[in-house]
PDB file of N, H, CA, C and O in Angstrom:
ATOM      1  N   UNK A   1      63.757 -39.743 -15.181  1.00  0.00           N
ATOM      2  CA  UNK A   1      63.117 -39.761 -13.886  1.00  0.00           C
ATOM      3  C   UNK A   1      64.065 -39.121 -12.888  1.00  0.00           C
ATOM      4  O   UNK A   1      65.269 -39.376 -12.910  1.00  0.00           O
ATOM      5  N   UNK A   2      63.523 -38.299 -12.025  1.00  0.00           N
ATOM      6  H   UNK A   2      62.545 -38.092 -12.007  1.00  0.00           H
ATOM      7  CA  UNK A   2      64.290 -37.542 -11.049  1.00  0.00           C
ATOM      8  C   UNK A   2      63.590 -37.675  -9.700  1.00  0.00           C
ATOM      9  O   UNK A   2      62.502 -37.128  -9.517  1.00  0.00           O
ATOM     10  N   UNK A   3      64.186 -38.380  -8.769  1.00  0.00           N
ATOM     11  H   UNK A   3      65.069 -38.824  -8.917  1.00  0.00           H
ATOM     12  CA  UNK A   3      63.566 -38.625  -7.455  1.00  0.00           C
ATOM     13  C   UNK A   3      62.169 -39.226  -7.579  1.00  0.00           C
ATOM     14  O   UNK A   3      61.231 -38.745  -6.943  1.00  0.00           O
ATOM     15  N   UNK A   4      62.022 -40.270  -8.390  1.00  0.00           N
ATOM     16  H   UNK A   4      62.784 -40.661  -8.907  1.00  0.00           H
ATOM     17  CA  UNK A   4      60.780 -41.011  -8.612  1.00  0.00           C
ATOM     18  C   UNK A   4      59.711 -40.199  -9.348  1.00  0.00           C
ATOM     19  O   UNK A   4      58.557 -40.625  -9.392  1.00  0.00           O
ATOM     20  N   UNK A   5      60.046 -39.080  -9.909  1.00  0.00           N
ATOM     21  H   UNK A   5      60.984 -38.734  -9.873  1.00  0.00           H
ATOM     22  CA  UNK A   5      59.087 -38.271 -10.652  1.00  0.00           C
ATOM     23  C   UNK A   5      59.859 -37.488 -11.702  1.00  0.00           C
ATOM     24  O   UNK A   5      60.887 -37.961 -12.186  1.00  0.00           O
ATOM     25  N   UNK A   6      59.382 -36.290 -12.066  1.00  0.00           N
ATOM     26  H   UNK A   6      58.547 -35.905 -11.673  1.00  0.00           H
ATOM     27  CA  UNK A   6      60.121 -35.469 -12.998  1.00  0.00           C
ATOM     28  C   UNK A   6      60.556 -34.182 -12.322  1.00  0.00           C
ATOM     29  O   UNK A   6      60.075 -33.836 -11.243  1.00  0.00           O
ATOM     30  N   UNK A   7      61.469 -33.479 -12.969  1.00  0.00           N
ATOM     31  H   UNK A   7      61.859 -33.760 -13.845  1.00  0.00           H
ATOM     32  CA  UNK A   7      62.010 -32.240 -12.432  1.00  0.00           C
ATOM     33  C   UNK A   7      60.885 -31.220 -12.246  1.00  0.00           C
ATOM     34  O   UNK A   7      59.921 -31.220 -13.012  1.00  0.00           O
ATOM     35  N   UNK A   8      60.993 -30.363 -11.250  1.00  0.00           N
ATOM     36  H   UNK A   8      61.776 -30.363 -10.627  1.00  0.00           H
ATOM     37  CA  UNK A   8      59.940 -29.402 -10.940  1.00  0.00           C
ATOM     38  C   UNK A   8      59.657 -28.429 -12.089  1.00  0.00           C
ATOM     39  O   UNK A   8      58.535 -27.938 -12.215  1.00  0.00           O
ATOM     40  N   UNK A   9      60.652 -28.147 -12.920  1.00  0.00           N
ATOM     41  H   UNK A   9      61.563 -28.546 -12.818  1.00  0.00           H
ATOM     42  CA  UNK A   9      60.422 -27.270 -14.064  1.00  0.00           C
ATOM     43  C   UNK A   9      59.424 -27.893 -15.026  1.00  0.00           C
ATOM     44  O   UNK A   9      58.532 -27.205 -15.523  1.00  0.00           O
ATOM     45  N   UNK A  10      59.560 -29.175 -15.291  1.00  0.00           N
ATOM     46  H   UNK A  10      60.284 -29.734 -14.888  1.00  0.00           H
ATOM     47  CA  UNK A  10      58.610 -29.865 -16.150  1.00  0.00           C
ATOM     48  C   UNK A  10      57.252 -29.990 -15.476  1.00  0.00           C
ATOM     49  O   UNK A  10      56.217 -29.863 -16.130  1.00  0.00           O
ATOM     50  N   UNK A  11      57.254 -30.236 -14.187  1.00  0.00           N
ATOM     51  H   UNK A  11      58.096 -30.339 -13.656  1.00  0.00           H
ATOM     52  CA  UNK A  11      56.002 -30.377 -13.454  1.00  0.00           C
ATOM     53  C   UNK A  11      55.188 -29.088 -13.522  1.00  0.00           C
ATOM     54  O   UNK A  11      53.964 -29.138 -13.647  1.00  0.00           O
ATOM     55  N   UNK A  12      55.846 -27.941 -13.441  1.00  0.00           N
ATOM     56  H   UNK A  12      56.840 -27.900 -13.340  1.00  0.00           H
ATOM     57  CA  UNK A  12      55.155 -26.651 -13.486  1.00  0.00           C
ATOM     58  C   UNK A  12      54.503 -26.408 -14.848  1.00  0.00           C
ATOM     59  O   UNK A  12      53.485 -25.719 -14.921  1.00  0.00           O
ATOM     60  N   UNK A  13      55.053 -26.946 -15.903  1.00  0.00           N
ATOM     61  H   UNK A  13      55.879 -27.505 -15.843  1.00  0.00           H
ATOM     62  CA  UNK A  13      54.491 -26.757 -17.244  1.00  0.00           C
ATOM     63  C   UNK A  13      53.152 -27.460 -17.411  1.00  0.00           C
ATOM     64  O   UNK A  13      52.375 -27.080 -18.286  1.00  0.00           O
ATOM     65  N   UNK A  14      52.863 -28.453 -16.616  1.00  0.00           N
ATOM     66  H   UNK A  14      53.495 -28.761 -15.905  1.00  0.00           H
ATOM     67  CA  UNK A  14      51.647 -29.224 -16.782  1.00  0.00           C
ATOM     68  C   UNK A  14      50.439 -28.692 -16.057  1.00  0.00           C
ATOM     69  O   UNK A  14      49.352 -29.252 -16.204  1.00  0.00           O
ATOM     70  N   UNK A  15      50.576 -27.636 -15.280  1.00  0.00           N
ATOM     71  H   UNK A  15      51.458 -27.181 -15.160  1.00  0.00           H
ATOM     72  CA  UNK A  15      49.464 -27.111 -14.489  1.00  0.00           C
ATOM     73  C   UNK A  15      48.663 -26.090 -15.291  1.00  0.00           C
ATOM     74  O   UNK A  15      48.937 -24.891 -15.232  1.00  0.00           O
ATOM     75  N   UNK A  16      47.671 -26.574 -16.041  1.00  0.00           N
ATOM     76  H   UNK A  16      47.449 -27.547 -16.089  1.00  0.00           H
ATOM     77  CA  UNK A  16      46.834 -25.680 -16.850  1.00  0.00           C
ATOM     78  C   UNK A  16      45.377 -25.928 -16.480  1.00  0.00           C
ATOM     79  O   UNK A  16      44.708 -26.766 -17.085  1.00  0.00           O
ATOM     80  N   UNK A  17      44.891 -25.194 -15.483  1.00  0.00           N
ATOM     81  H   UNK A  17      45.435 -24.514 -14.991  1.00  0.00           H
ATOM     82  CA  UNK A  17      43.528 -25.392 -14.994  1.00  0.00           C
ATOM     83  C   UNK A  17      42.751 -24.078 -15.022  1.00  0.00           C
ATOM     84  O   UNK A  17      43.321 -22.996 -14.881  1.00  0.00           O
ATOM     85  N   UNK A  18      41.453 -24.196 -15.206  1.00  0.00           N
ATOM     86  H   UNK A  18      40.990 -25.075 -15.320  1.00  0.00           H
ATOM     87  CA  UNK A  18      40.556 -23.047 -15.115  1.00  0.00           C
ATOM     88  C   UNK A  18      39.638 -23.276 -13.920  1.00  0.00           C
ATOM     89  O   UNK A  18      39.788 -24.273 -13.213  1.00  0.00           O
ATOM     90  N   UNK A  19      38.713 -22.391 -13.687  1.00  0.00           N
ATOM     91  H   UNK A  19      38.592 -21.581 -14.261  1.00  0.00           H
ATOM     92  CA  UNK A  19      37.770 -22.567 -12.585  1.00  0.00           C
ATOM     93  C   UNK A  19      36.904 -23.801 -12.787  1.00  0.00           C
ATOM     94  O   UNK A  19      36.428 -24.399 -11.821  1.00  0.00           O
ATOM     95  N   UNK A  20      36.701 -24.182 -14.046  1.00  0.00           N
ATOM     96  H   UNK A  20      37.088 -23.697 -14.831  1.00  0.00           H
ATOM     97  CA  UNK A  20      35.878 -25.350 -14.373  1.00  0.00           C
ATOM     98  C   UNK A  20      36.677 -26.656 -14.353  1.00  0.00           C
ATOM     99  O   UNK A  20      36.104 -27.729 -14.541  1.00  0.00           O
ATOM    100  N   UNK A  21      37.983 -26.578 -14.128  1.00  0.00           N
ATOM    101  H   UNK A  21      38.448 -25.706 -13.975  1.00  0.00           H
ATOM    102  CA  UNK A  21      38.833 -27.765 -14.135  1.00  0.00           C
ATOM    103  C   UNK A  21      39.801 -27.722 -15.297  1.00  0.00           C
ATOM    104  O   UNK A  21      39.978 -26.671 -15.914  1.00  0.00           O
ATOM    105  N   UNK A  22      40.438 -28.854 -15.612  1.00  0.00           N
ATOM    106  H   UNK A  22      40.295 -29.707 -15.111  1.00  0.00           H
ATOM    107  CA  UNK A  22      41.413 -28.865 -16.711  1.00  0.00           C
ATOM    108  C   UNK A  22      40.742 -28.592 -18.047  1.00  0.00           C
ATOM    109  O   UNK A  22      39.650 -29.086 -18.330  1.00  0.00           O
ATOM    110  N   UNK A  23      41.419 -27.794 -18.858  1.00  0.00           N
ATOM    111  H   UNK A  23      42.306 -27.393 -18.628  1.00  0.00           H
ATOM    112  CA  UNK A  23      40.878 -27.449 -20.167  1.00  0.00           C
ATOM    113  C   UNK A  23      41.853 -27.925 -21.243  1.00  0.00           C
ATOM    114  O   UNK A  23      43.006 -27.498 -21.291  1.00  0.00           O
ATOM    115  N   UNK A  24      41.370 -28.810 -22.095  1.00  0.00           N
ATOM    116  H   UNK A  24      40.433 -29.157 -22.056  1.00  0.00           H
ATOM    117  CA  UNK A  24      42.203 -29.339 -23.167  1.00  0.00           C
ATOM    118  C   UNK A  24      42.298 -28.375 -24.335  1.00  0.00           C
ATOM    119  O   UNK A  24      41.369 -28.274 -25.138  1.00  0.00           O
ATOM    120  N   UNK A  25      43.415 -27.666 -24.436  1.00  0.00           N
ATOM    121  H   UNK A  25      44.169 -27.748 -23.784  1.00  0.00           H
ATOM    122  CA  UNK A  25      43.604 -26.682 -25.494  1.00  0.00           C
ATOM    123  C   UNK A  25      44.331 -27.253 -26.708  1.00  0.00           C
ATOM    124  O   UNK A  25      44.278 -26.673 -27.792  1.00  0.00           O
ATOM    125  N   UNK A  26      45.003 -28.375 -26.532  1.00  0.00           N
ATOM    126  H   UNK A  26      45.046 -28.845 -25.651  1.00  0.00           H
ATOM    127  CA  UNK A  26      45.769 -28.977 -27.623  1.00  0.00           C
ATOM    128  C   UNK A  26      45.025 -30.214 -28.096  1.00  0.00           C
ATOM    129  O   UNK A  26      44.907 -31.193 -27.359  1.00  0.00           O
ATOM    130  N   UNK A  27      44.529 -30.172 -29.312  1.00  0.00           N
ATOM    131  H   UNK A  27      44.625 -29.377 -29.910  1.00  0.00           H
ATOM    132  CA  UNK A  27      43.768 -31.304 -29.839  1.00  0.00           C
ATOM    133  C   UNK A  27      44.401 -31.787 -31.146  1.00  0.00           C
ATOM    134  O   UNK A  27      45.096 -31.038 -31.832  1.00  0.00           O
ATOM    135  N   UNK A  28      44.146 -33.047 -31.468  1.00  0.00           N
ATOM    136  H   UNK A  28      43.582 -33.656 -30.910  1.00  0.00           H
ATOM    137  CA  UNK A  28      44.634 -33.659 -32.705  1.00  0.00           C
ATOM    138  C   UNK A  28      46.155 -33.619 -32.826  1.00  0.00           C
ATOM    139  O   UNK A  28      46.691 -33.435 -33.919  1.00  0.00           O
ATOM    140  N   UNK A  29      46.843 -33.791 -31.708  1.00  0.00           N
ATOM    141  H   UNK A  29      46.408 -33.941 -30.821  1.00  0.00           H
ATOM    142  CA  UNK A  29      48.299 -33.847 -31.695  1.00  0.00           C
ATOM    143  C   UNK A  29      48.739 -35.180 -31.121  1.00  0.00           C
ATOM    144  O   UNK A  29      48.025 -35.794 -30.328  1.00  0.00           O
ATOM    145  N   UNK A  30      49.927 -35.624 -31.531  1.00  0.00           N
ATOM    146  H   UNK A  30      50.507 -35.125 -32.175  1.00  0.00           H
ATOM    147  CA  UNK A  30      50.510 -36.869 -31.030  1.00  0.00           C
ATOM    148  C   UNK A  30      51.694 -36.515 -30.142  1.00  0.00           C
ATOM    149  O   UNK A  30      52.472 -35.617 -30.465  1.00  0.00           O
ATOM    150  N   UNK A  31      51.830 -37.221 -29.022  1.00  0.00           N
ATOM    151  H   UNK A  31      51.199 -37.950 -28.760  1.00  0.00           H
ATOM    152  CA  UNK A  31      52.951 -37.012 -28.113  1.00  0.00           C
ATOM    153  C   UNK A  31      53.773 -38.289 -28.024  1.00  0.00           C
ATOM    154  O   UNK A  31      53.228 -39.390 -27.952  1.00  0.00           O
ATOM    155  N   UNK A  32      55.072 -38.129 -28.029  1.00  0.00           N
ATOM    156  H   UNK A  32      55.515 -37.235 -28.088  1.00  0.00           H
ATOM    157  CA  UNK A  32      56.008 -39.231 -27.833  1.00  0.00           C
ATOM    158  C   UNK A  32      56.754 -38.972 -26.536  1.00  0.00           C
ATOM    159  O   UNK A  32      57.400 -37.935 -26.384  1.00  0.00           O
ATOM    160  N   UNK A  33      56.669 -39.911 -25.598  1.00  0.00           N
ATOM    161  H   UNK A  33      56.144 -40.753 -25.721  1.00  0.00           H
ATOM    162  CA  UNK A  33      57.384 -39.789 -24.334  1.00  0.00           C
ATOM    163  C   UNK A  33      58.673 -40.586 -24.414  1.00  0.00           C
ATOM    164  O   UNK A  33      58.639 -41.802 -24.598  1.00  0.00           O
ATOM    165  N   UNK A  34      59.802 -39.919 -24.280  1.00  0.00           N
ATOM    166  H   UNK A  34      59.830 -38.931 -24.130  1.00  0.00           H
ATOM    167  CA  UNK A  34      61.108 -40.572 -24.194  1.00  0.00           C
ATOM    168  C   UNK A  34      61.581 -40.388 -22.766  1.00  0.00           C
ATOM    169  O   UNK A  34      61.977 -39.291 -22.374  1.00  0.00           O
ATOM    170  N   UNK A  35      61.540 -41.461 -21.987  1.00  0.00           N
ATOM    171  H   UNK A  35      61.217 -42.353 -22.306  1.00  0.00           H
ATOM    172  CA  UNK A  35      61.818 -41.383 -20.558  1.00  0.00           C
ATOM    173  C   UNK A  35      63.127 -42.099 -20.261  1.00  0.00           C
ATOM    174  O   UNK A  35      63.321 -43.246 -20.664  1.00  0.00           O
ATOM    175  N   UNK A  36      64.019 -41.421 -19.556  1.00  0.00           N
ATOM    176  H   UNK A  36      63.862 -40.490 -19.229  1.00  0.00           H
ATOM    177  CA  UNK A  36      65.314 -41.988 -19.203  1.00  0.00           C
ATOM    178  C   UNK A  36      65.384 -42.169 -17.686  1.00  0.00           C
ATOM    179  O   UNK A  36      65.032 -41.263 -16.930  1.00  0.00           O
ATOM    180  N   UNK A  37      65.836 -43.333 -17.251  1.00  0.00           N
ATOM    181  H   UNK A  37      66.122 -44.069 -17.865  1.00  0.00           H
ATOM    182  CA  UNK A  37      65.988 -43.603 -15.825  1.00  0.00           C
ATOM    183  C   UNK A  37      67.339 -44.262 -15.578  1.00  0.00           C
ATOM    184  O   UNK A  37      68.000 -44.712 -16.514  1.00  0.00           O
ATOM    185  N   UNK A  38      67.740 -44.315 -14.325  1.00  0.00           N
ATOM    186  H   UNK A  38      67.203 -43.949 -13.564  1.00  0.00           H
ATOM    187  CA  UNK A  38      69.011 -44.924 -13.972  1.00  0.00           C
ATOM    188  C   UNK A  38      68.908 -46.406 -13.681  1.00  0.00           C
ATOM    189  O   UNK A  38      69.899 -47.030 -13.301  1.00  0.00           O
ATOM    190  N   UNK A  39      67.723 -46.984 -13.851  1.00  0.00           N
ATOM    191  H   UNK A  39      66.918 -46.477 -14.160  1.00  0.00           H
ATOM    192  CA  UNK A  39      67.498 -48.398 -13.578  1.00  0.00           C
ATOM    193  C   UNK A  39      66.315 -48.845 -14.427  1.00  0.00           C
ATOM    194  O   UNK A  39      65.730 -48.038 -15.149  1.00  0.00           O
ATOM    195  N   UNK A  40      65.965 -50.107 -14.346  1.00  0.00           N
ATOM    196  H   UNK A  40      66.440 -50.763 -13.760  1.00  0.00           H
ATOM    197  CA  UNK A  40      64.822 -50.634 -15.095  1.00  0.00           C
ATOM    198  C   UNK A  40      63.584 -50.529 -14.212  1.00  0.00           C
ATOM    199  O   UNK A  40      63.503 -51.163 -13.160  1.00  0.00           O
ATOM    200  N   UNK A  41      62.613 -49.715 -14.654  1.00  0.00           N
ATOM    201  H   UNK A  41      62.678 -49.200 -15.509  1.00  0.00           H
ATOM    202  CA  UNK A  41      61.392 -49.501 -13.881  1.00  0.00           C
ATOM    203  C   UNK A  41      60.169 -50.054 -14.599  1.00  0.00           C
ATOM    204  O   UNK A  41      59.044 -49.677 -14.272  1.00  0.00           O
ATOM    205  N   UNK A  42      60.365 -50.929 -15.557  1.00  0.00           N
ATOM    206  H   UNK A  42      61.279 -51.235 -15.823  1.00  0.00           H
ATOM    207  CA  UNK A  42      59.241 -51.474 -16.322  1.00  0.00           C
ATOM    208  C   UNK A  42      58.854 -52.882 -15.890  1.00  0.00           C
ATOM    209  O   UNK A  42      57.927 -53.467 -16.450  1.00  0.00           O
ATOM    210  N   UNK A  43      59.549 -53.429 -14.907  1.00  0.00           N
ATOM    211  H   UNK A  43      60.303 -52.954 -14.453  1.00  0.00           H
ATOM    212  CA  UNK A  43      59.234 -54.765 -14.397  1.00  0.00           C
ATOM    213  C   UNK A  43      59.157 -54.722 -12.871  1.00  0.00           C
ATOM    214  O   UNK A  43      59.672 -53.799 -12.240  1.00  0.00           O
ATOM    215  N   UNK A  44      58.511 -55.728 -12.289  1.00  0.00           N
ATOM    216  H   UNK A  44      58.093 -56.478 -12.802  1.00  0.00           H
ATOM    217  CA  UNK A  44      58.424 -55.814 -10.830  1.00  0.00           C
ATOM    218  C   UNK A  44      59.807 -55.992 -10.236  1.00  0.00           C
ATOM    219  O   UNK A  44      60.651 -56.601 -10.894  1.00  0.00           O
ATOM    220  N   UNK A  45      60.093 -55.516  -9.066  1.00  0.00           N
ATOM    221  H   UNK A  45      59.407 -55.022  -8.532  1.00  0.00           H
ATOM    222  CA  UNK A  45      59.232 -54.768  -8.154  1.00  0.00           C
ATOM    223  C   UNK A  45      59.285 -53.250  -8.381  1.00  0.00           C
ATOM    224  O   UNK A  45      58.576 -52.509  -7.699  1.00  0.00           O
ATOM    225  N   UNK A  46      60.092 -52.784  -9.304  1.00  0.00           N
ATOM    226  H   UNK A  46      60.668 -53.386  -9.858  1.00  0.00           H
ATOM    227  CA  UNK A  46      60.305 -51.345  -9.478  1.00  0.00           C
ATOM    228  C   UNK A  46      59.177 -50.629 -10.221  1.00  0.00           C
ATOM    229  O   UNK A  46      59.084 -49.403 -10.162  1.00  0.00           O
ATOM    230  N   UNK A  47      58.328 -51.367 -10.913  1.00  0.00           N
ATOM    231  H   UNK A  47      58.403 -52.363 -10.961  1.00  0.00           H
ATOM    232  CA  UNK A  47      57.257 -50.727 -11.693  1.00  0.00           C
ATOM    233  C   UNK A  47      56.333 -49.894 -10.794  1.00  0.00           C
ATOM    234  O   UNK A  47      55.756 -48.907 -11.248  1.00  0.00           O
ATOM    235  N   UNK A  48      56.194 -50.282  -9.545  1.00  0.00           N
ATOM    236  H   UNK A  48      56.663 -51.084  -9.176  1.00  0.00           H
ATOM    237  CA  UNK A  48      55.280 -49.575  -8.642  1.00  0.00           C
ATOM    238  C   UNK A  48      55.807 -48.200  -8.217  1.00  0.00           C
ATOM    239  O   UNK A  48      55.032 -47.393  -7.704  1.00  0.00           O
ATOM    240  N   UNK A  49      57.095 -47.908  -8.412  1.00  0.00           N
ATOM    241  H   UNK A  49      57.725 -48.564  -8.829  1.00  0.00           H
ATOM    242  CA  UNK A  49      57.639 -46.600  -8.022  1.00  0.00           C
ATOM    243  C   UNK A  49      57.901 -45.692  -9.217  1.00  0.00           C
ATOM    244  O   UNK A  49      58.462 -44.609  -9.050  1.00  0.00           O
ATOM    245  N   UNK A  50      57.511 -46.106 -10.410  1.00  0.00           N
ATOM    246  H   UNK A  50      57.056 -46.986 -10.546  1.00  0.00           H
ATOM    247  CA  UNK A  50      57.679 -45.259 -11.589  1.00  0.00           C
ATOM    248  C   UNK A  50      56.418 -44.434 -11.807  1.00  0.00           C
ATOM    249  O   UNK A  50      55.409 -44.939 -12.298  1.00  0.00           O
ATOM    250  N   UNK A  51      56.486 -43.165 -11.438  1.00  0.00           N
ATOM    251  H   UNK A  51      57.306 -42.755 -11.038  1.00  0.00           H
ATOM    252  CA  UNK A  51      55.341 -42.270 -11.574  1.00  0.00           C
ATOM    253  C   UNK A  51      55.441 -41.390 -12.814  1.00  0.00           C
ATOM    254  O   UNK A  51      54.482 -40.702 -13.163  1.00  0.00           O
ATOM    255  N   UNK A  52      56.574 -41.404 -13.473  1.00  0.00           N
ATOM    256  H   UNK A  52      57.353 -41.963 -13.190  1.00  0.00           H
ATOM    257  CA  UNK A  52      56.821 -40.470 -14.560  1.00  0.00           C
ATOM    258  C   UNK A  52      55.873 -40.656 -15.732  1.00  0.00           C
ATOM    259  O   UNK A  52      55.230 -39.694 -16.152  1.00  0.00           O
ATOM    260  N   UNK A  53      55.768 -41.859 -16.271  1.00  0.00           N
ATOM    261  H   UNK A  53      56.291 -42.641 -15.930  1.00  0.00           H
ATOM    262  CA  UNK A  53      54.913 -42.082 -17.439  1.00  0.00           C
ATOM    263  C   UNK A  53      53.447 -41.798 -17.124  1.00  0.00           C
ATOM    264  O   UNK A  53      52.766 -41.112 -17.887  1.00  0.00           O
ATOM    265  N   UNK A  54      52.965 -42.321 -16.007  1.00  0.00           N
ATOM    266  H   UNK A  54      53.518 -42.878 -15.388  1.00  0.00           H
ATOM    267  CA  UNK A  54      51.546 -42.102 -15.682  1.00  0.00           C
ATOM    268  C   UNK A  54      51.262 -40.622 -15.435  1.00  0.00           C
ATOM    269  O   UNK A  54      50.189 -40.137 -15.794  1.00  0.00           O
ATOM    270  N   UNK A  55      52.198 -39.902 -14.833  1.00  0.00           N
ATOM    271  H   UNK A  55      53.069 -40.296 -14.542  1.00  0.00           H
ATOM    272  CA  UNK A  55      52.012 -38.478 -14.588  1.00  0.00           C
ATOM    273  C   UNK A  55      51.943 -37.708 -15.912  1.00  0.00           C
ATOM    274  O   UNK A  55      51.044 -36.890 -16.111  1.00  0.00           O
ATOM    275  N   UNK A  56      52.894 -37.972 -16.813  1.00  0.00           N
ATOM    276  H   UNK A  56      53.623 -38.636 -16.651  1.00  0.00           H
ATOM    277  CA  UNK A  56      52.886 -37.297 -18.110  1.00  0.00           C
ATOM    278  C   UNK A  56      51.623 -37.615 -18.895  1.00  0.00           C
ATOM    279  O   UNK A  56      51.060 -36.733 -19.544  1.00  0.00           O
ATOM    280  N   UNK A  57      51.173 -38.857 -18.846  1.00  0.00           N
ATOM    281  H   UNK A  57      51.630 -39.574 -18.319  1.00  0.00           H
ATOM    282  CA  UNK A  57      49.941 -39.226 -19.548  1.00  0.00           C
ATOM    283  C   UNK A  57      48.746 -38.436 -19.010  1.00  0.00           C
ATOM    284  O   UNK A  57      47.925 -37.949 -19.787  1.00  0.00           O
ATOM    285  N   UNK A  58      48.648 -38.309 -17.698  1.00  0.00           N
ATOM    286  H   UNK A  58      49.315 -38.704 -17.067  1.00  0.00           H
ATOM    287  CA  UNK A  58      47.542 -37.550 -17.096  1.00  0.00           C
ATOM    288  C   UNK A  58      47.613 -36.074 -17.482  1.00  0.00           C
ATOM    289  O   UNK A  58      46.594 -35.468 -17.813  1.00  0.00           O
ATOM    290  N   UNK A  59      48.810 -35.496 -17.440  1.00  0.00           N
ATOM    291  H   UNK A  59      49.638 -35.987 -17.170  1.00  0.00           H
ATOM    292  CA  UNK A  59      48.973 -34.084 -17.791  1.00  0.00           C
ATOM    293  C   UNK A  59      48.638 -33.868 -19.261  1.00  0.00           C
ATOM    294  O   UNK A  59      47.909 -32.934 -19.594  1.00  0.00           O
ATOM    295  N   UNK A  60      49.156 -34.715 -20.142  1.00  0.00           N
ATOM    296  H   UNK A  60      49.749 -35.474 -19.871  1.00  0.00           H
ATOM    297  CA  UNK A  60      48.886 -34.558 -21.577  1.00  0.00           C
ATOM    298  C   UNK A  60      47.403 -34.708 -21.873  1.00  0.00           C
ATOM    299  O   UNK A  60      46.854 -33.944 -22.667  1.00  0.00           O
ATOM    300  N   UNK A  61      46.751 -35.672 -21.255  1.00  0.00           N
ATOM    301  H   UNK A  61      47.197 -36.293 -20.610  1.00  0.00           H
ATOM    302  CA  UNK A  61      45.313 -35.847 -21.476  1.00  0.00           C
ATOM    303  C   UNK A  61      44.530 -34.656 -20.951  1.00  0.00           C
ATOM    304  O   UNK A  61      43.513 -34.284 -21.536  1.00  0.00           O
ATOM    305  N   UNK A  62      44.983 -34.051 -19.860  1.00  0.00           N
ATOM    306  H   UNK A  62      45.809 -34.354 -19.385  1.00  0.00           H
ATOM    307  CA  UNK A  62      44.263 -32.906 -19.311  1.00  0.00           C
ATOM    308  C   UNK A  62      44.347 -31.681 -20.220  1.00  0.00           C
ATOM    309  O   UNK A  62      43.498 -30.794 -20.131  1.00  0.00           O
ATOM    310  N   UNK A  63      45.353 -31.617 -21.091  1.00  0.00           N
ATOM    311  H   UNK A  63      46.043 -32.338 -21.163  1.00  0.00           H
ATOM    312  CA  UNK A  63      45.444 -30.485 -22.016  1.00  0.00           C
ATOM    313  C   UNK A  63      44.955 -30.865 -23.416  1.00  0.00           C
ATOM    314  O   UNK A  63      45.047 -30.068 -24.350  1.00  0.00           O
ATOM    315  N   UNK A  64      44.438 -32.081 -23.553  1.00  0.00           N
ATOM    316  H   UNK A  64      44.364 -32.728 -22.794  1.00  0.00           H
ATOM    317  CA  UNK A  64      43.793 -32.465 -24.794  1.00  0.00           C
ATOM    318  C   UNK A  64      44.529 -33.450 -25.678  1.00  0.00           C
ATOM    319  O   UNK A  64      43.988 -33.869 -26.701  1.00  0.00           O
ATOM    320  N   UNK A  65      45.750 -33.836 -25.318  1.00  0.00           N
ATOM    321  H   UNK A  65      46.190 -33.496 -24.487  1.00  0.00           H
ATOM    322  CA  UNK A  65      46.528 -34.780 -26.127  1.00  0.00           C
ATOM    323  C   UNK A  65      46.165 -36.195 -25.686  1.00  0.00           C
ATOM    324  O   UNK A  65      46.412 -36.572 -24.540  1.00  0.00           O
ATOM    325  N   UNK A  66      45.584 -36.972 -26.586  1.00  0.00           N
ATOM    326  H   UNK A  66      45.384 -36.666 -27.517  1.00  0.00           H
ATOM    327  CA  UNK A  66      45.179 -38.332 -26.246  1.00  0.00           C
ATOM    328  C   UNK A  66      45.947 -39.406 -26.993  1.00  0.00           C
ATOM    329  O   UNK A  66      45.860 -40.579 -26.632  1.00  0.00           O
ATOM    330  N   UNK A  67      46.694 -39.041 -28.018  1.00  0.00           N
ATOM    331  H   UNK A  67      46.764 -38.087 -28.311  1.00  0.00           H
ATOM    332  CA  UNK A  67      47.480 -39.996 -28.807  1.00  0.00           C
ATOM    333  C   UNK A  67      48.915 -39.959 -28.278  1.00  0.00           C
ATOM    334  O   UNK A  67      49.727 -39.139 -28.708  1.00  0.00           O
ATOM    335  N   UNK A  68      49.214 -40.866 -27.336  1.00  0.00           N
ATOM    336  H   UNK A  68      48.555 -41.532 -26.987  1.00  0.00           H
ATOM    337  CA  UNK A  68      50.493 -40.840 -26.624  1.00  0.00           C
ATOM    338  C   UNK A  68      51.222 -42.163 -26.792  1.00  0.00           C
ATOM    339  O   UNK A  68      50.659 -43.230 -26.544  1.00  0.00           O
ATOM    340  N   UNK A  69      52.475 -42.085 -27.215  1.00  0.00           N
ATOM    341  H   UNK A  69      52.932 -41.219 -27.417  1.00  0.00           H
ATOM    342  CA  UNK A  69      53.328 -43.267 -27.365  1.00  0.00           C
ATOM    343  C   UNK A  69      54.547 -43.102 -26.479  1.00  0.00           C
ATOM    344  O   UNK A  69      55.174 -42.043 -26.461  1.00  0.00           O
ATOM    345  N   UNK A  70      54.882 -44.159 -25.737  1.00  0.00           N
ATOM    346  H   UNK A  70      54.372 -45.019 -25.751  1.00  0.00           H
ATOM    347  CA  UNK A  70      56.075 -44.109 -24.874  1.00  0.00           C
ATOM    348  C   UNK A  70      57.181 -44.910 -25.509  1.00  0.00           C
ATOM    349  O   UNK A  70      58.275 -45.002 -24.952  1.00  0.00           O
TER     350      UNK A  70
END
């Protein structure tokens, strides 16, 4: 996690949209998210500021990856 999100280089990789909206080009693939942070963001009160996992899940689903393990 970098400033409550991910680095801009990674963020740019997730923008795959057409005129019709997001197009899932990757199907039948499994994704493993290995997320490193400088603190514990999986329990209250910090869980509300961890956007990394939810962002990656949304991006992966928008390109067709639905089998995601963190």
